[in-house]
C-alpha positions in Angstrom: 5.1 0.4 -84.0 5.0 -2.7 -85.3 5.6 -4.1 -89.4 1.7 -4.4 -90.1 1.1 -0.9 -88.5 3.9 0.3 -90.5 2.3 -1.0 -93.5 -1.3 0.1 -93.0 0.6 4.0 -93.0 2.7 3.4 -95.6 -0.3 2.0 -97.6 -2.9 4.5 -96.6 -0.3 7.2 -97.8 0.2 5.7 -101.1 -3.6 5.6 -101.7 -4.9 8.2 -100.2 -6.6 6.6 -97.2 -7.4 8.5 -94.5 -6.4 7.2 -91.1 -6.9 7.9 -87.4 -4.2 7.6 -84.8 -4.0 7.3 -81.2 -1.0 7.4 -78.8 -0.8 6.9 -75.1 -0.2 10.4 -74.3 -4.1 10.6 -75.2 -5.9 10.2 -71.6 -8.9 8.8 -73.8 -6.7 7.0 -75.7 -7.1 3.3 -73.7 -11.1 3.4 -73.3 -11.2 4.2 -77.4 -9.4 1.4 -77.7 -11.5 -1.1 -75.7 -14.5 0.3 -77.6 -13.0 -0.5 -80.8 -12.0 -3.9 -79.5 -15.3 -4.6 -78.4 -17.3 -3.5 -81.7 -14.6 -5.9 -83.4 -15.9 -8.8 -80.9 -19.7 -8.1 -81.9 -18.8 -7.6 -85.6 -16.9 -11.2 -85.8 -13.4 -10.2 -86.4 -10.8 -12.6 -86.3 -9.2 -13.6 -83.0 -5.9 -12.5 -83.9 -7.3 -9.1 -84.5 -8.6 -8.7 -81.3 -5.5 -10.0 -79.7 -3.6 -7.7 -81.1 -5.9 -4.9 -79.9 -5.8 -5.7 -76.3 -2.3 -6.5 -76.5 -1.9 -2.8 -77.5 -4.3 -2.0 -75.1 -2.1 -3.3 -72.2 1.1 -1.8 -73.7 -0.7 1.5 -73.5 -1.4 0.9 -70.0 1.9 0.3 -68.8 3.3 2.7 -71.0 0.4 5.5 -69.1 1.8 3.9 -65.9 5.5 4.4 -65.8 4.8 7.9 -67.7 1.8 9.6 -65.6 3.3 13.4 -66.0 2.7 12.8 -70.1 -0.7 11.7 -70.4 -3.2 14.5 -70.9 -6.4 15.4 -72.8 -5.6 16.7 -76.3 -5.9 20.2 -77.0 
């Protein structure tokens, strides 16, 4: 988790803002993040944000490749 992630979570808790969390254990997480990234691109988000999402996708993919037995469909 990055410092930026921690700040987002802390701010959400402080302000009562709902958040949505995905983990690499979720078999649908990468597809979901790609969809989000494409929406970011279509809506003109800055390159730093899009690159950050893409970096996280790569981290999830690497983790899933090393831990296939821990990946599952959420219950």
